C-alpha positions in Angstrom: 90.3 100.3 85.0 93.0 101.5 87.3 96.5 102.5 86.1 99.2 101.0 88.2 102.9 101.6 88.6 105.1 99.4 90.8 108.4 100.4 92.3 110.8 99.3 95.0 112.3 96.2 93.4 116.0 95.5 93.4 118.8 93.2 94.5 119.0 92.0 98.1 120.9 89.2 99.9 119.2 86.2 101.3 117.6 87.0 104.6 117.1 90.6 103.6 114.0 92.7 102.9 112.4 94.7 100.1 109.3 97.0 100.2 107.4 97.3 97.0 105.0 100.1 96.3 102.2 100.4 93.7 100.8 103.8 92.9 97.3 103.9 91.4 95.3 106.3 89.3 92.0 106.1 87.4 89.0 104.2 88.7 88.5 105.0 92.4 91.4 103.2 94.1 89.7 102.9 97.4 86.9 100.8 95.9 89.3 98.2 94.4 90.5 95.0 95.9 94.2 94.9 95.4 96.6 92.0 94.9 100.3 91.3 94.6 101.5 88.6 92.2 104.9 87.4 91.0 106.2 85.5 88.1 109.6 83.6 88.2 111.4 82.6 85.0 109.7 79.6 83.5 106.9 79.6 86.0 103.3 80.8 85.9 102.2 84.0 87.6 101.1 83.3 91.1 99.1 85.2 93.7 100.9 86.3 96.9 98.5 88.5 98.8 95.3 90.5 98.6 93.8 93.3 100.6 90.2 94.6 100.8 89.0 98.1 100.0 89.5 99.5 103.4 92.5 97.4 104.3 90.9 95.5 107.2 91.0 92.1 105.5 93.9 90.4 103.9 94.8 87.0 102.4 98.2 85.4 101.9 99.3 82.4 100.0 101.0 79.8 102.2 104.4 80.4 100.7 104.6 83.9 101.9 102.5 83.9 105.1 104.4 85.2 108.0 107.1 86.8 105.8 105.2 89.2 103.6 102.7 91.9 104.6 100.3 93.7 102.3 99.0 97.1 103.2 97.4 100.1 101.6 97.1 103.9 102.0 93.9 105.1 100.2 94.8 108.7 100.9 98.0 108.2 98.8 96.4 105.7 96.3 99.2 103.3 97.1 99.4 99.6 98.0 102.5 98.1 99.5 104.2 94.7 99.9 106.7 94.4 102.7 108.8 91.3 102.1 111.1 90.0 104.8 113.3 86.9 105.2 113.8 86.7 101.5 115.4 83.7 99.9 116.6 83.1 96.3 113.3 81.3 95.5 111.6 84.7 95.9 113.4 86.0 92.8 110.7 87.1 90.3 109.0 90.0 88.6 106.4 91.3 91.1 103.1 92.8 89.8 100.3 94.6 91.5 96.8 94.2 90.3 93.4 95.7 90.9 90.0 94.0 91.0 86.5 95.6 90.9 85.2 92.6 92.8 84.4 92.5 96.5 87.2 91.1 98.6 87.2 87.4 99.4 89.9 84.8 100.1 88.8 83.1 96.9 89.8 86.1 94.7 92.9 84.4 93.6 92.7 84.0 89.9 94.5 86.2 87.4 91.1 86.7 85.6 89.6 88.2 88.8 91.9 91.3 88.2 91.3 93.7 85.4 94.2 96.1 85.9 97.9 95.3 86.1 101.2 97.2 86.5 104.3 96.7 84.4 106.1 94.8 87.1 109.2 95.3 89.1 112.1 92.9 89.4 113.1 91.5 92.7 116.3 89.5 92.9 117.6 87.6 96.0 121.2 86.4 96.0 122.4 83.5 98.0 
């Protein structure tokens, strides 16, 4: 497994931006497909974006496409989520996750990922 620690959450006004980071250690980070999920109060955890081992391929759920960007720096063992044009509906706890599986757009299920961070809170005020 991979040990993951998220950071970068906070409070931002609607229309603003946040950049989340996820630092990894353990199993070789560069061989893991990485994903960002979020969970809002009373809702199920949902996938936002995934990125392949080398960073050349990405997938976004429709709700964040065009607003969020996932990226990774394998030299720093870190994956990022740049979130722009935030609205109050984006308020949630944000989690990064690692999967040993080869990247595909279908790698969307929680059970596809075997390592999770503790989460970081992102709050968007209106």
